[in-house]
C-alpha positions as a Markdown table, in Angstrom:
| # | Residue | x | y | z |
|---|---|---|---|---|
| 1 | Met | 47.5 | 20.5 | 4.1 |
| 2 | Leu | 44.8 | 20.8 | 1.5 |
| 3 | Asp | 41.5 | 21.4 | 2.4 |
| 4 | Glu | 38.6 | 19.2 | 0.8 |
| 5 | Arg | 37.7 | 21.5 | -2.0 |
| 6 | Ser | 41.5 | 21.3 | -3.1 |
| 7 | Gln | 41.9 | 17.5 | -3.0 |
| 8 | Glu | 38.8 | 17.3 | -5.3 |
| 9 | Asp | 40.1 | 20.1 | -7.6 |
| 10 | Leu | 43.6 | 18.1 | -7.8 |
| 11 | Ser | 41.3 | 14.7 | -8.5 |
| 12 | Leu | 39.6 | 16.3 | -11.2 |
| 13 | Glu | 42.9 | 17.7 | -12.7 |
| 14 | Lys | 44.5 | 14.2 | -12.9 |
| 15 | His | 41.4 | 12.5 | -14.6 |
| 16 | Phe | 40.1 | 15.5 | -16.9 |
| 17 | Met | 41.9 | 13.9 | -20.1 |
| 18 | Val | 40.0 | 10.5 | -19.4 |
| 19 | Leu | 36.4 | 12.7 | -18.9 |
| 20 | Ile | 37.1 | 14.8 | -22.0 |
| 21 | Arg | 37.5 | 11.5 | -24.6 |
| 22 | Thr | 33.6 | 10.8 | -23.7 |
| 23 | Lys | 30.5 | 11.3 | -25.8 |
| 24 | Asn | 29.1 | 14.8 | -25.3 |
| 25 | Phe | 31.3 | 16.4 | -23.0 |
| 26 | Cys | 31.0 | 19.9 | -22.5 |
| 27 | Met | 32.8 | 20.8 | -19.0 |
| 28 | Ala | 34.0 | 19.2 | -15.8 |
| 29 | Asn | 34.0 | 20.7 | -12.2 |
| 30 | Ala | 34.2 | 20.1 | -8.3 |
| 31 | Gly | 30.6 | 20.6 | -7.0 |
| 32 | Met | 27.7 | 18.9 | -5.3 |
| 33 | Arg | 25.7 | 16.1 | -6.7 |
| 34 | Thr | 21.9 | 17.1 | -7.7 |
| 35 | Arg | 19.3 | 14.1 | -7.0 |
| 36 | Gly | 16.0 | 14.6 | -8.4 |
| 37 | Gly | 16.5 | 17.9 | -8.9 |
| 38 | Ile | 17.6 | 18.7 | -5.5 |
| 39 | Leu | 21.0 | 19.9 | -4.6 |
| 40 | Thr | 22.6 | 17.7 | -1.8 |
| 41 | Asn | 25.7 | 18.0 | 0.2 |
| 42 | Glu | 27.6 | 15.4 | -1.5 |
| 43 | Pro | 30.9 | 16.5 | -2.8 |
| 44 | Cys | 31.5 | 15.2 | -6.5 |
| 45 | Val | 32.6 | 16.4 | -9.8 |
| 46 | Val | 29.7 | 17.5 | -11.9 |
| 47 | Val | 30.5 | 16.5 | -15.6 |
| 48 | Gly | 28.2 | 18.6 | -18.1 |
| 49 | Val | 27.3 | 17.1 | -21.4 |
| 50 | Ser | 25.4 | 18.7 | -24.4 |
| 51 | Glu | 23.0 | 15.9 | -24.2 |
| 52 | Lys | 22.3 | 12.8 | -21.8 |
| 53 | Val | 22.1 | 9.5 | -23.9 |
| 54 | Pro | 21.1 | 6.4 | -22.7 |
| 55 | Leu | 23.7 | 4.0 | -21.5 |
| 56 | Cys | 22.4 | 1.4 | -23.6 |
| 57 | Glu | 23.1 | 3.8 | -26.7 |
| 58 | Leu | 26.7 | 4.3 | -25.9 |
| 59 | Thr | 29.7 | 2.0 | -26.2 |
| 60 | Asp | 32.0 | 1.3 | -23.0 |
| 61 | Glu | 34.7 | 4.3 | -24.3 |
| 62 | Glu | 31.9 | 6.7 | -24.7 |
| 63 | Arg | 30.3 | 6.1 | -21.2 |
| 64 | Ile | 31.3 | 8.6 | -18.5 |
| 65 | Pro | 32.1 | 6.5 | -14.9 |
| 66 | Ser | 30.0 | 6.8 | -11.9 |
| 67 | Ala | 33.1 | 7.9 | -9.9 |
| 68 | Leu | 36.8 | 8.6 | -10.9 |
| 69 | Pro | 39.6 | 5.8 | -9.9 |
| 70 | Asp | 40.2 | 7.4 | -7.0 |
| 71 | Gly | 36.4 | 6.8 | -5.6 |
| 72 | Thr | 35.4 | 10.6 | -6.1 |
| 73 | Pro | 31.8 | 10.5 | -7.3 |
| 74 | Ile | 30.8 | 11.6 | -10.8 |
| 75 | Asp | 27.3 | 13.6 | -11.5 |
| 76 | Val | 26.6 | 13.9 | -15.1 |
| 77 | Val | 24.2 | 17.0 | -16.1 |
| 78 | Glu | 22.9 | 18.0 | -19.3 |
| 79 | Met | 24.0 | 21.3 | -20.3 |
| 80 | Gln | 21.7 | 24.2 | -21.4 |
| 81 | Lys | 21.8 | 25.1 | -24.9 |
| 82 | Ile | 22.6 | 29.0 | -25.6 |
| 83 | Asp | 22.9 | 31.1 | -29.1 |
| 84 | Ala | 25.3 | 33.8 | -29.4 |
| 85 | Gln | 23.1 | 36.3 | -27.9 |
| 86 | Gly | 23.1 | 34.5 | -24.6 |
| 87 | Glu | 19.5 | 33.1 | -25.0 |
| 88 | Asn | 18.5 | 29.5 | -24.3 |
| 89 | Ile | 17.4 | 27.4 | -27.2 |
């Protein structure tokens, strides 16, 4: 029997190809949702993007959904930019 984390990982693999086509996509991983800068205990798929863009500036195809088709919630986070020396830019 799969534990909760393994089920999330399988869900992520199943839907990865949909996520990778979205604007500014960098990464996706099973994790916990952050709300208002505070980590919660809510399991989700964390999707990292190079830049968060207001929804009104995105087409339907460019938008990352709020949940996967199986109901797993998605948390979109902006990734820090790091230069070749490993320093934040």
